[in-house]
C-alpha positions in Angstrom: 91.1 -32.0 40.4 88.6 -29.5 41.6 85.6 -30.2 43.4 82.2 -29.8 41.4 81.2 -26.7 43.7 84.0 -24.7 42.6 82.4 -24.3 39.1 80.2 -21.6 38.5 78.3 -23.5 35.6 77.4 -26.1 38.3 75.9 -23.7 40.3 74.0 -22.6 37.0 72.5 -25.9 36.4 71.3 -26.6 39.9 69.7 -23.1 39.4 67.9 -24.4 36.5 67.1 -27.8 38.0 65.4 -25.8 41.0 63.9 -23.7 38.5 62.3 -26.7 36.5 60.8 -28.3 40.3 59.2 -24.6 40.5 57.4 -24.8 37.3 56.3 -28.4 38.5 55.8 -27.5 42.2 54.7 -23.7 42.1 55.1 -22.0 45.3 58.0 -19.6 45.3 60.0 -21.9 47.5 62.2 -23.2 44.7 62.5 -20.5 43.0 63.9 -18.5 46.0 66.7 -21.6 45.9 67.1 -21.0 42.1 67.9 -17.3 42.7 70.3 -18.0 45.5 72.2 -20.7 43.2 72.5 -18.3 40.4 74.1 -15.6 43.1 76.5 -17.9 44.1 77.4 -18.8 40.5 78.1 -15.1 39.9 80.3 -15.3 43.3 82.0 -18.2 42.2 82.7 -17.0 39.0 84.2 -13.6 40.1 85.9 -15.2 43.1 86.9 -18.5 43.1 88.8 -20.3 45.8 86.0 -20.0 48.5 85.0 -23.0 50.5 82.3 -25.2 50.5 80.8 -24.1 54.0 81.1 -20.4 52.7 79.6 -21.1 49.7 76.5 -23.0 51.4 76.4 -20.0 53.6 76.2 -17.7 50.8 73.7 -19.6 49.1 71.5 -19.8 52.3 71.6 -16.1 52.8 70.7 -15.5 49.2 67.9 -18.0 49.0 66.4 -16.7 52.3 66.4 -12.9 51.2 65.0 -14.1 47.7 62.2 -16.3 49.3 61.2 -13.3 51.6 61.4 -10.9 48.6 59.1 -13.1 46.6 56.8 -13.2 49.3 56.4 -10.0 50.0 56.1 -9.1 46.4 53.3 -11.8 45.5 51.6 -12.0 48.7 47.9 -11.3 49.4 47.1 -8.2 51.5 46.2 -8.5 55.1 42.5 -10.4 55.8 42.2 -11.3 52.1 41.5 -14.7 51.1 42.3 -15.5 47.4 38.8 -16.4 46.0 37.6 -17.6 42.3 34.7 -15.9 40.7 34.4 -18.4 37.7 35.2 -21.9 36.8 37.7 -22.5 34.0 35.7 -24.5 32.2 33.0 -21.8 31.4 
């Protein structure tokens, strides 16, 4: 019987769980992990037979790249502070 990490749908399920956690705890941290898990799912789908250490290395690299990309895309400019001009209840 094959191990669970050799199935592409297991990585997609992990990505879905991580995306749901990101909805509950926003901050683009879990979203980076979810993007990394989707990338590993595609790799497992295309090239099966990779070992767990290599898959975890790919997952870490893709997650880091996704997190850095999200951070660059959604960050505030240098020296800027997020301020609110009105109350949501007004």
